[in-house]
C-alpha positions as CSV (number, residue, x, y, z in Angstrom):
1,M,2.7,-16.5,8.7
2,L,2.9,-15.0,5.2
3,R,-0.7,-15.9,4.2
4,A,-3.5,-13.8,2.8
5,R,-6.1,-12.8,5.3
6,G,-8.4,-9.9,6.0
7,R,-11.9,-8.7,7.0
8,A,-14.8,-8.7,4.6
9,R,-16.7,-5.4,4.3
10,R,-19.6,-4.4,2.1
11,F,-18.6,-1.9,-0.5
12,V,-20.5,-0.7,-3.5
13,P,-17.9,0.4,-6.1
14,L,-18.4,3.3,-8.5
15,L,-17.4,2.3,-12.0
16,A,-16.6,4.7,-14.8
17,A,-19.0,4.3,-17.7
18,A,-17.6,1.9,-20.3
19,I,-16.5,3.5,-23.5
20,A,-18.0,1.7,-26.5
21,L,-15.2,0.9,-29.0
22,P,-15.3,-1.4,-32.0
23,L,-14.2,-5.0,-31.3
24,L,-10.6,-5.8,-32.2
25,A,-11.6,-9.2,-33.5
26,P,-15.0,-10.6,-34.4
27,A,-16.6,-13.6,-32.7
28,A,-15.6,-16.9,-34.2
29,A,-17.3,-18.0,-37.4
30,A,-19.0,-21.4,-37.3
31,G,-16.4,-24.2,-37.4
32,S,-13.4,-21.9,-36.7
33,P,-11.7,-21.6,-33.3
34,Q,-12.7,-18.6,-31.1
35,R,-10.1,-15.9,-30.8
36,P,-9.6,-13.2,-28.2
37,V,-12.0,-10.2,-28.6
38,F,-11.5,-6.7,-27.0
39,A,-13.9,-3.8,-26.5
40,G,-13.2,-0.6,-24.6
41,G,-9.6,-1.7,-24.1
42,E,-10.7,-4.8,-22.2
43,A,-10.6,-8.5,-23.1
44,Q,-14.1,-9.9,-23.4
45,P,-15.5,-13.2,-22.0
46,V,-15.8,-15.1,-25.3
47,F,-14.2,-18.4,-24.3
48,D,-15.9,-21.1,-22.3
49,P,-13.9,-21.5,-19.0
50,G,-15.3,-25.0,-18.7
51,D,-13.8,-26.1,-22.1
52,V,-10.1,-26.2,-21.2
53,V,-6.9,-28.3,-21.4
54,R,-5.4,-29.2,-18.1
55,E,-1.8,-30.4,-17.9
56,N,0.5,-31.5,-15.1
57,L,4.2,-31.3,-15.9
58,W,7.6,-30.8,-14.3
59,V,10.0,-28.0,-15.4
60,R,13.7,-28.5,-14.8
61,A,15.3,-25.6,-12.8
62,P,19.1,-25.1,-13.0
63,V,19.7,-25.5,-9.3
64,D,20.2,-28.4,-6.9
65,S,18.9,-27.0,-3.6
66,D,18.2,-30.5,-2.1
67,R,21.8,-31.5,-2.9
68,D,20.8,-34.8,-4.4
69,G,23.0,-34.4,-7.5
70,A,20.2,-33.7,-9.9
71,D,18.5,-30.4,-11.0
72,D,15.4,-29.5,-9.0
73,E,12.1,-29.9,-10.8
74,V,9.1,-27.5,-10.4
75,H,5.6,-29.1,-10.5
76,V,3.4,-27.1,-12.8
77,R,-0.3,-27.1,-13.7
78,V,-1.4,-25.5,-16.9
79,V,-5.0,-24.5,-17.6
80,R,-5.6,-23.2,-21.1
81,P,-8.5,-22.6,-23.4
82,A,-9.3,-25.6,-25.6
83,E,-8.9,-23.3,-28.7
84,T,-5.1,-23.5,-28.0
85,E,-5.3,-27.0,-29.4
86,H,-6.4,-25.5,-32.8
87,G,-3.7,-22.9,-33.4
88,V,-4.9,-20.1,-31.1
89,R,-1.9,-18.8,-29.0
90,V,-2.6,-17.0,-25.7
91,P,-0.5,-15.2,-23.1
92,V,-0.2,-16.5,-19.5
93,V,-1.1,-15.4,-16.0
94,Y,1.2,-17.4,-13.7
95,T,1.1,-17.9,-9.9
96,A,3.9,-19.5,-8.1
97,S,3.2,-20.6,-4.5
98,P,4.6,-22.7,-1.7
99,Y,1.1,-23.1,-0.3
100,F,-0.7,-25.2,-2.9
101,S,-0.1,-28.4,-0.8
102,G,-1.0,-26.8,2.5
103,G,1.4,-26.7,5.4
104,N,2.7,-28.6,8.4
105,D,2.1,-28.3,12.1
106,V,5.0,-26.2,13.4
107,Q,5.9,-24.5,16.6
108,N,7.2,-21.0,16.6
109,H,10.1,-19.9,18.7
110,D,9.2,-19.7,22.4
111,V,5.5,-19.7,21.6
112,D,3.6,-22.8,22.6
113,V,0.7,-22.7,20.1
114,E,-0.2,-24.9,17.1
115,L,-0.7,-23.1,13.8
116,Y,-4.0,-23.4,11.9
117,V,-3.2,-25.6,8.8
118,P,-5.2,-24.7,5.7
119,R,-5.4,-27.0,2.7
120,A,-5.1,-25.4,-0.6
121,E,-5.6,-26.4,-4.3
122,M,-3.8,-25.3,-7.5
123,T,-6.5,-22.9,-8.5
124,S,-7.6,-19.3,-7.9
125,R,-10.6,-17.1,-7.8
126,Y,-9.5,-15.5,-11.0
127,E,-9.3,-18.7,-13.1
128,D,-12.7,-18.6,-14.9
129,Y,-12.5,-14.8,-15.3
130,L,-9.1,-15.0,-17.1
131,L,-9.8,-18.2,-19.1
132,S,-13.0,-16.7,-20.5
133,R,-11.1,-13.7,-21.7
134,G,-8.3,-15.5,-23.6
135,F,-5.6,-15.9,-21.0
136,A,-4.1,-19.2,-20.0
137,V,-3.6,-19.8,-16.3
138,V,-0.4,-21.5,-14.9
139,Y,0.3,-22.6,-11.4
140,A,3.6,-23.8,-10.0
141,E,4.5,-25.3,-6.6
142,S,7.6,-23.6,-5.2
143,L,10.7,-25.8,-4.6
144,G,10.3,-28.2,-1.7
145,T,6.5,-28.0,-1.7
146,G,3.9,-30.5,-3.0
147,G,5.0,-32.2,-6.2
148,S,8.2,-30.1,-6.7
149,T,11.6,-31.3,-5.6
150,G,14.3,-29.0,-4.1
151,C,14.0,-27.4,-0.7
152,P,12.2,-24.3,0.7
153,T,14.5,-21.6,1.9
154,T,12.2,-18.7,2.6
155,G,13.2,-16.3,-0.1
156,G,16.4,-18.0,-1.1
157,E,17.9,-17.7,-4.6
158,N,16.8,-21.3,-5.4
159,E,13.2,-20.4,-5.0
160,T,13.6,-17.5,-7.4
161,I,15.4,-19.8,-9.9
162,G,12.6,-22.4,-9.6
163,A,9.8,-19.8,-10.2
164,R,11.7,-18.2,-13.0
165,S,12.3,-21.5,-14.8
166,V,8.6,-21.7,-15.6
167,V,8.8,-18.4,-17.4
168,D,11.8,-19.8,-19.3
169,W,9.8,-22.9,-20.2
170,L,6.9,-20.8,-21.5
171,N,9.5,-19.1,-23.8
172,G,11.2,-22.2,-25.0
173,R,14.3,-21.8,-22.8
174,A,13.8,-24.6,-20.2
175,P,12.9,-28.3,-20.6
176,A,9.8,-29.9,-19.1
177,R,8.5,-33.4,-18.9
178,A,5.1,-35.0,-18.4
179,E,4.5,-37.6,-15.7
180,S,5.3,-40.3,-18.4
181,G,8.7,-38.7,-18.9
182,D,7.9,-37.4,-22.4
183,P,9.1,-33.8,-23.1
184,V,6.4,-31.1,-23.0
185,Q,6.6,-27.8,-24.9
186,A,4.6,-24.7,-24.5
187,D,3.8,-24.2,-28.2
188,W,0.3,-22.9,-27.4
189,T,1.5,-19.6,-25.8
190,T,2.7,-16.3,-27.1
191,G,5.3,-16.4,-24.3
192,K,4.1,-13.1,-22.9
193,T,3.6,-13.8,-19.2
194,A,2.3,-12.1,-16.1
195,M,2.9,-13.2,-12.5
196,M,0.5,-12.3,-9.7
197,G,-0.4,-13.5,-6.2
198,V,-1.0,-12.5,-2.6
199,S,1.6,-12.6,0.2
200,Y,4.3,-15.2,-0.5
201,N,2.6,-15.8,-3.9
202,G,3.1,-12.1,-4.5
203,T,6.6,-12.1,-3.3
204,L,7.8,-14.6,-5.9
205,P,6.8,-12.3,-8.7
206,N,9.0,-9.6,-7.2
207,A,11.8,-12.0,-7.0
208,V,11.5,-13.3,-10.5
209,A,11.1,-9.8,-12.0
210,S,14.3,-8.7,-10.2
211,T,16.2,-11.1,-12.4
212,G,15.1,-9.3,-15.6
213,V,13.9,-12.6,-17.2
214,E,12.7,-12.2,-20.8
215,G,9.1,-12.8,-21.4
216,L,7.8,-11.6,-18.0
217,E,5.9,-8.6,-19.2
218,T,4.2,-7.5,-16.0
219,I,3.7,-8.5,-12.3
220,V,0.9,-7.9,-9.8
221,P,2.4,-8.3,-6.3
222,I,-0.3,-8.0,-3.7
223,A,0.7,-7.7,0.0
224,A,4.1,-8.9,-1.1
225,I,7.6,-8.8,0.4
226,S,10.5,-6.9,-1.3
227,E,13.0,-7.5,1.4
228,W,12.8,-10.5,3.8
229,Y,15.0,-8.8,6.5
230,D,12.3,-6.3,7.1
231,Y,9.7,-9.1,7.4
232,Y,11.5,-10.7,10.4
233,R,13.8,-7.9,11.6
234,E,13.5,-4.1,11.9
235,N,16.5,-1.8,12.5
236,G,18.4,-4.6,14.2
237,A,15.5,-5.8,16.3
238,V,14.1,-9.3,16.0
239,V,10.4,-8.8,15.2
240,A,7.5,-11.0,14.0
241,P,4.8,-10.6,11.4
242,G,1.5,-9.5,13.0
243,G,-0.4,-12.4,14.5
244,Y,2.6,-14.8,14.3
245,Q,4.8,-14.0,17.3
246,G,7.9,-16.1,17.3
247,E,7.8,-17.1,13.6
248,D,11.1,-16.8,11.7
249,A,12.5,-17.9,8.3
250,D,13.1,-21.4,9.5
251,V,9.6,-21.8,10.8
252,L,8.1,-20.7,7.5
253,A,10.3,-23.0,5.6
254,E,9.3,-25.9,7.9
255,Y,5.6,-24.9,7.4
256,V,5.7,-25.1,3.6
257,Y,8.0,-28.1,3.4
258,T,5.4,-30.4,2.0
259,R,7.2,-32.6,-0.6
260,D,6.9,-36.3,0.0
261,D,10.5,-36.8,1.1
262,R,10.4,-35.4,4.6
263,E,14.2,-35.8,5.4
264,I,16.2,-34.7,2.4
265,C,15.8,-31.0,3.2
266,R,16.6,-31.3,7.0
267,P,20.2,-30.1,6.6
268,V,19.1,-27.2,4.5
269,I,16.5,-26.0,7.0
270,D,18.9,-26.6,9.9
271,E,21.4,-24.4,8.1
272,L,18.8,-21.7,7.5
273,A,17.9,-21.7,11.3
274,R,21.6,-21.2,12.2
275,R,22.2,-18.4,9.7
276,Q,19.1,-16.3,10.3
277,D,20.5,-15.1,13.6
278,R,17.8,-14.5,16.2
279,V,20.4,-13.4,18.7
280,T,21.7,-10.1,17.3
281,G,19.0,-9.3,14.7
282,D,21.8,-8.0,12.4
283,D,21.5,-7.7,8.7
284,S,23.9,-10.1,6.9
285,D,24.6,-11.9,3.6
286,F,21.9,-14.3,4.6
287,W,19.3,-11.5,4.5
288,Q,20.9,-9.5,1.6
289,H,20.5,-12.5,-0.6
290,R,16.8,-12.3,0.2
291,S,16.4,-8.6,-0.8
292,Y,15.1,-7.6,-4.2
293,L,15.5,-3.9,-3.7
294,D,19.1,-3.7,-5.0
295,D,18.0,-5.5,-8.1
296,A,15.1,-3.2,-9.0
297,G,17.3,-1.9,-11.9
298,N,17.0,-5.3,-13.5
299,V,13.2,-5.2,-13.7
300,Q,11.9,-5.1,-17.2
301,A,8.2,-5.9,-16.3
302,S,5.6,-3.3,-15.5
303,V,4.4,-3.5,-11.9
304,L,0.9,-3.1,-10.4
305,A,1.7,-3.1,-6.7
306,V,-1.1,-3.5,-4.1
307,H,-1.1,-3.2,-0.3
308,G,-3.4,-2.7,2.7
309,L,-2.6,0.3,4.9
310,S,-3.8,-1.9,7.8
311,D,-1.6,-4.8,7.0
312,W,0.6,-5.8,10.0
313,N,1.5,-9.2,8.5
314,V,3.4,-7.9,5.5
315,T,3.9,-4.2,6.5
316,P,3.3,-1.4,4.0
317,S,7.0,-0.6,3.9
318,Q,7.5,-3.7,1.8
319,T,5.5,-2.3,-1.1
320,V,6.4,1.4,-0.5
321,R,10.2,0.7,-0.7
322,W,9.7,-1.5,-3.8
323,Y,7.6,1.2,-5.4
324,E,10.3,3.8,-4.7
325,A,13.1,1.6,-6.0
326,L,11.1,1.0,-9.2
327,A,10.6,4.7,-9.6
328,D,14.3,5.3,-9.2
329,H,14.9,3.1,-12.3
330,G,12.0,4.4,-14.4
331,V,10.0,1.1,-14.3
332,E,6.3,1.5,-15.5
333,R,4.3,1.1,-12.3
334,K,1.0,1.8,-10.5
335,I,0.2,1.4,-6.8
336,W,-3.2,0.5,-5.1
337,L,-3.5,1.3,-1.4
338,H,-6.6,0.1,0.5
339,Q,-7.7,0.4,4.1
340,F,-7.9,-3.3,4.9
341,A,-5.4,-5.8,6.2
342,H,-3.5,-8.7,4.5
343,T,-5.9,-9.3,1.6
344,D,-6.6,-9.1,-2.1
345,P,-8.6,-6.2,-3.7
346,Y,-10.9,-8.8,-5.1
347,G,-12.8,-8.8,-1.8
348,V,-12.5,-5.0,-1.3
349,R,-13.5,-3.5,-4.7
350,K,-14.2,-6.5,-6.9
351,E,-15.7,-4.9,-10.0
352,A,-13.3,-1.9,-10.3
353,W,-10.3,-4.2,-9.4
354,L,-11.2,-6.7,-12.1
355,R,-11.6,-3.9,-14.7
356,T,-8.2,-2.5,-13.8
357,L,-6.6,-6.0,-13.9
358,N,-8.3,-6.7,-17.3
359,R,-7.1,-3.5,-18.8
360,W,-3.6,-4.0,-17.3
361,F,-3.3,-7.5,-18.8
362,S,-4.9,-6.5,-22.1
363,H,-2.3,-3.8,-22.5
364,Y,0.8,-5.6,-21.3
365,L,0.0,-9.1,-22.6
366,Y,-2.0,-8.4,-25.7
367,G,-0.6,-5.0,-26.6
368,I,-4.0,-3.2,-26.5
369,D,-3.5,0.6,-26.6
370,N,-6.1,1.3,-23.9
371,G,-4.2,4.1,-22.0
372,V,-3.8,2.2,-18.8
373,D,-0.1,3.1,-18.8
374,A,-0.9,6.8,-18.9
375,E,-3.4,7.0,-16.1
376,P,-2.7,8.3,-12.6
377,R,-0.2,6.0,-10.8
378,A,-2.0,5.9,-7.4
379,T,-5.4,4.6,-6.4
380,I,-6.0,5.1,-2.7
381,Q,-8.9,4.1,-0.5
382,R,-9.8,6.6,2.3
383,E,-11.0,5.8,5.8
384,D,-14.7,6.2,4.7
385,E,-13.9,3.5,2.0
386,S,-14.2,6.0,-0.9
387,W,-11.6,5.6,-3.6
388,H,-9.5,8.3,-5.2
389,D,-7.1,8.3,-8.2
390,E,-4.0,10.5,-7.7
391,A,-1.0,11.4,-9.8
392,D,1.4,9.4,-7.6
393,W,2.2,8.5,-4.0
394,P,3.0,10.0,-1.5
395,A,0.4,12.7,-2.0
396,A,1.3,15.9,-3.8
397,G,2.2,18.6,-1.4
398,A,3.3,16.2,1.4
399,E,6.2,17.8,3.3
400,D,8.0,16.7,6.5
401,A,6.6,18.3,9.6
402,R,9.1,17.9,12.5
403,L,7.3,17.8,15.8
404,H,9.3,18.3,19.0
405,L,8.6,16.7,22.3
406,R,7.5,18.8,25.3
407,P,7.7,17.6,29.0
408,G,4.9,15.7,30.7
409,G,5.2,12.3,28.9
410,D,4.4,10.2,32.0
411,G,0.9,11.7,31.5
412,V,0.6,13.6,28.2
413,G,3.3,15.9,27.2
414,G,3.3,18.3,24.3
415,L,4.2,17.8,20.6
416,S,4.9,21.0,18.8
417,P,6.3,22.2,15.4
418,D,7.7,25.4,17.1
419,G,11.2,24.1,17.3
420,A,13.6,22.6,19.8
421,Q,13.9,24.1,23.3
422,H,17.2,25.2,24.7
423,G,18.7,25.2,28.1
424,R,19.4,22.3,30.5
425,P,18.2,18.8,29.4
426,V,14.8,17.6,30.5
427,T,14.6,13.9,30.9
428,E,11.7,11.5,31.3
429,S,11.8,7.8,31.9
430,L,9.9,4.6,31.4
431,T,10.4,0.9,32.4
432,D,9.8,-2.0,30.0
433,D,6.9,-4.4,30.5
434,A,6.4,-6.6,27.5
435,S,3.2,-8.0,28.9
436,K,1.5,-4.7,28.2
437,K,0.1,-4.2,24.7
438,V,0.5,-0.9,22.8
439,E,-3.2,-0.2,22.8
440,Q,-3.3,-0.5,26.6
441,L,-0.3,1.8,27.1
442,V,-1.4,4.6,24.7
443,D,-4.8,4.7,26.4
444,A,-3.5,4.8,30.0
445,K,-3.8,8.3,31.5
446,T,-0.5,7.7,33.2
447,S,1.9,4.8,33.0
448,P,5.4,4.0,34.1
449,H,5.8,1.9,30.9
450,R,5.4,4.5,28.2
451,L,5.9,8.2,27.4
452,R,3.1,10.0,25.5
453,Y,3.1,13.4,23.7
454,A,0.3,15.1,21.8
455,T,-0.3,18.1,19.6
456,E,-3.1,20.6,20.1
457,A,-6.4,19.6,18.4
458,V,-6.0,20.3,14.7
459,P,-8.4,23.0,13.4
460,N,-8.8,21.3,10.1
461,A,-8.4,17.8,8.8
462,V,-4.8,16.9,8.2
463,R,-3.5,14.2,5.8
464,L,-0.4,12.3,6.6
465,S,1.2,10.7,3.5
466,G,4.5,9.0,3.5
467,T,7.0,7.5,5.9
468,P,7.3,9.0,9.4
469,S,10.6,8.9,11.3
470,V,11.8,9.2,14.9
471,D,14.8,11.0,16.2
472,L,15.4,10.3,19.9
473,R,18.1,11.1,22.4
474,V,18.0,8.1,24.9
475,S,19.9,6.3,27.5
476,F,19.4,2.9,29.1
477,D,20.0,1.2,32.5
478,R,20.8,-2.2,30.9
479,P,23.0,-3.1,28.0
480,A,20.1,-4.2,25.8
481,A,16.6,-3.0,25.1
482,N,13.9,-2.7,22.5
483,V,12.6,0.7,21.5
484,T,9.2,1.2,20.0
485,G,7.7,4.4,18.5
486,V,3.9,4.8,17.9
487,L,1.8,7.4,16.2
488,V,-1.8,7.7,17.5
489,D,-5.0,9.4,16.4
490,R,-6.7,10.8,19.6
491,A,-10.4,11.7,19.1
492,P,-12.2,14.4,21.1
493,D,-14.0,11.7,23.1
494,G,-10.7,10.2,24.2
495,S,-10.8,7.1,21.9
496,S,-7.7,6.2,20.0
497,H,-6.5,4.6,16.9
498,V,-2.9,3.4,16.3
499,I,-1.9,5.0,13.0
500,T,1.5,3.4,12.6
501,R,4.5,2.2,14.6
502,G,8.1,1.0,14.3
503,W,10.9,-0.6,16.2
504,A,14.7,-0.4,16.7
505,D,17.5,-2.0,18.6
506,P,19.8,0.7,20.1
507,Q,22.7,-1.7,19.6
508,N,22.2,-1.1,15.9
509,R,22.0,2.7,16.2
510,H,24.6,3.2,13.4
511,D,23.9,0.3,11.1
512,R,21.3,-2.5,11.0
513,A,24.1,-4.9,10.0
514,S,26.4,-4.1,13.0
515,T,25.8,-4.6,16.7
516,R,27.6,-2.1,19.0
517,P,27.5,-2.3,22.8
518,V,25.2,-0.1,24.8
519,R,26.7,1.3,27.9
520,P,24.2,1.9,30.7
521,G,23.8,5.5,31.5
522,Q,25.3,6.8,28.3
523,S,23.2,8.9,26.0
524,Y,22.7,7.9,22.4
525,R,21.0,9.3,19.3
526,L,18.6,6.7,17.9
527,S,16.8,7.4,14.6
528,F,14.5,5.1,12.7
529,D,11.5,5.0,10.4
530,L,8.0,4.1,11.4
531,Q,5.8,2.1,8.9
532,P,4.6,4.2,5.9
533,Q,1.0,5.4,6.0
534,D,-1.6,7.5,4.3
535,Y,-4.1,8.7,6.9
536,V,-6.4,11.6,7.5
537,L,-6.5,13.1,11.0
538,D,-10.0,14.6,11.4
539,E,-10.7,18.1,12.5
540,G,-10.6,18.4,16.3
541,H,-8.4,15.3,16.7
542,R,-4.9,15.3,18.2
543,L,-1.8,13.6,16.8
544,E,0.1,11.7,19.5
545,F,3.5,10.1,19.7
546,A,4.3,7.4,22.2
547,V,7.6,5.9,23.2
548,L,7.8,2.5,24.8
549,S,10.3,-0.4,25.0
550,S,9.0,-3.8,24.0
551,D,6.0,-4.2,21.8
552,H,4.0,-7.3,23.0
553,D,2.7,-8.2,19.6
554,F,5.8,-7.7,17.5
555,T,9.2,-7.6,19.3
556,L,11.0,-10.1,21.5
557,R,9.7,-10.0,25.1
558,P,12.5,-9.8,27.7
559,R,11.9,-9.8,31.4
560,P,10.4,-6.6,32.7
561,G,12.3,-3.8,34.2
562,T,14.7,-2.3,31.7
563,G,14.7,1.5,32.1
564,I,14.8,4.0,29.2
565,T,15.4,7.7,29.7
566,V,14.5,10.2,26.9
567,D,16.0,13.6,26.6
568,V,12.8,15.5,25.7
569,K,14.5,18.6,24.4
570,H,16.6,16.7,21.9
571,S,13.9,14.3,20.6
572,S,11.4,14.7,17.8
573,V,9.1,12.8,15.4
574,T,8.9,13.8,11.7
575,V,5.6,13.2,9.9
576,P,5.1,13.8,6.1
577,T,2.0,16.0,6.1
578,V,0.1,17.6,3.2
579,G,0.6,21.3,4.0
580,G,3.8,20.7,6.1
581,A,4.3,21.8,9.7
582,G,1.8,24.6,9.3
583,A,-1.0,22.0,9.1
584,V,-0.2,20.7,12.6
585,Q,-0.3,23.2,15.4
């Protein structure tokens, strides 16, 4: 389920000394309204977050996703400083979410478990911080949820239009009404708007930014999706977000479908269930309409993208591919990568994160020239929880190191940069058993259910930075199979850590949008990416690569017994490494 979650750890941030600069505006004189004040390039807490105006309203969206013959309406809650009633105009930090009204009890595909159902409110941990510094805060319930009409469609165009309509209202381009029916105008705002949020709430900012809507100045997508296909599919394989085996687009739509009318969206969700295609796992128009990557050229907003390197709910590729697409189009951007899971930096590096966020919003919403747009683009947390600013990501000097498999994979074969071997093929085989977890298989000294290959112990620490890829020559004894690749850090004491993994359906070996039959016994070339990663392999550790079939925690789980044969001499894994192949011996 696309929800924020993560582990809490103690961390003492190191903050750069604040630079004392003159205030941009003085504190309010007696009897006059308070106005924003800036020092050191940051908005200062001069407003009382308890003295605010709160409004509930409904913004009309130009879409009829529930097919009732009327435009959908988005339920919006506005929280703004009381000074906006006295001529002070402020920008907006806006969160759109399908979760403000909680969720429903739903059952995932073929998994007989009830999901935990949280209850949420239209508020955030950032509210007081932002209000006190002269930013209004706006929340909107996504279509089909809570007080909004329309239907949830898990990333469908109607959800984008609904969320965008609030930006349009803030800029005088869309109508809104109060509960009484009276029109409501946003005459208290400058129109400059930021969107931010975690998980689904961070995905909607990506979606809205991809439309190029005027007035959206910046977005802060945290653990967010840029392409829904890669959330529920991978290289033609049907996969699940970590911890939610069996979930799919229809299940998530059913979960967030919390509007009062519990029947009007049934045809829409039923259609979604049919079109998502859990049979072939192929890409299609259904999924293409839920991708923002091809529309990255429309983005006019700056982007501060955040992701956890240990996030297996929304995997790091979602932010990495978005970041790369934005770079291709020259979008102003910055990336934060931390070591935790599906969570917000607020709980990871609170003080430094709030300072970054403050400076980011002060620059892009108030026009403060504080240099945040000229700073290093990447902030990365290392395994020891230390933080480092770097020019960009992946790391400078990262080069592809192609490592070739060597025989012995039923125990531990070799993994070498010395080049492919020649001569007659050498084949090694495994049989699928979806009941075995990856962690069990990579730690087994021998196993019929995986093949395992390792480098020599590295003489010096080696940094991996980027997106690894796999190139296998394989055959199968059945016409369908999962294929999983795993990179592992093996310590001198034998303990292991899964660095990253990835999945593929050999029926989609040429194109993730096209299924082609697999003939048992015929050899095929199968190439696919693993999840991006930034990881340091310590001195004396070995880098391992494991091949298996089904991944218990992520892929579909067919009956045991499918056989996979790997041509070792014609198979390799490529790892982006600082120092290139010479760093891995």
